[in-house]
ZAMARGU-4260 file (C-alpha; in steps of 0.2 Angstrom, whole numbers, plus 5000, padded with zeros to 4 digits):
<rodrens>
0) 5573/5828/5584 | 5566/5817/5599 | 5561/5799/5595 | 5544/5793/5602 | 5544/5777/5612
5) 5537/5762/5602 | 5519/5759/5607 | 5516/5745/5619 | 5507/5730/5611 | 5499/5718/5624
10) 5502/5700/5620 | 5487/5689/5624 | 5490/5677/5638 | 5493/5659/5633 | 5477/5649/5635
15) 5478/5635/5647 | 5468/5621/5639 | 5462/5606/5648 | 5472/5590/5645 | 5466/5580/5630
20) 5458/5564/5633 | 5468/5549/5630 | 5462/5541/5613 | 5453/5524/5614 | 5461/5508/5607
25) 5476/5498/5610 | 5494/5505/5611 | 5510/5495/5612 | 5518/5496/5629 | 5535/5495/5621
30) 5535/5508/5607 | 5518/5517/5608 | 5513/5512/5591 | 5494/5509/5588 | 5495/5497/5573
35) 5493/5479/5576 | 5490/5463/5566 | 5480/5449/5572 | 5491/5433/5572 | 5477/5421/5577
40) 5460/5420/5585 | 5453/5407/5597 | 5436/5405/5604 | 5436/5404/5623 | 5422/5401/5636
45) 5413/5418/5637 | 5422/5426/5623 | 5436/5427/5610 | 5455/5427/5613 | 5466/5436/5600
50) 5485/5437/5599 | 5491/5453/5591 | 5508/5459/5586 | 5514/5476/5585 | 5519/5481/5567
55) 5533/5492/5572 | 5542/5482/5586 | 5535/5465/5585 | 5529/5464/5603 | 5515/5452/5605
60) 5499/5455/5616 | 5484/5445/5620 | 5466/5453/5620 | 5451/5445/5627 | 5434/5450/5619
65) 5418/5447/5628 | 5401/5449/5620 | 5389/5462/5627
</rodrens>
């Protein structure tokens, strides 16, 4: 009794998707975490300055916010 070859099943080609856009917002340069706490806020000429600290690694960064 001769065996029949298995039917050939074509696999769909993997779709090449466009790279996802980078999410908006702050990201810690040290660990990549996106969670910060504001340590203090100071008014400055032309805007507001905030010192933020990463909740994961403790790295600090300064943001300057300008009203539109």
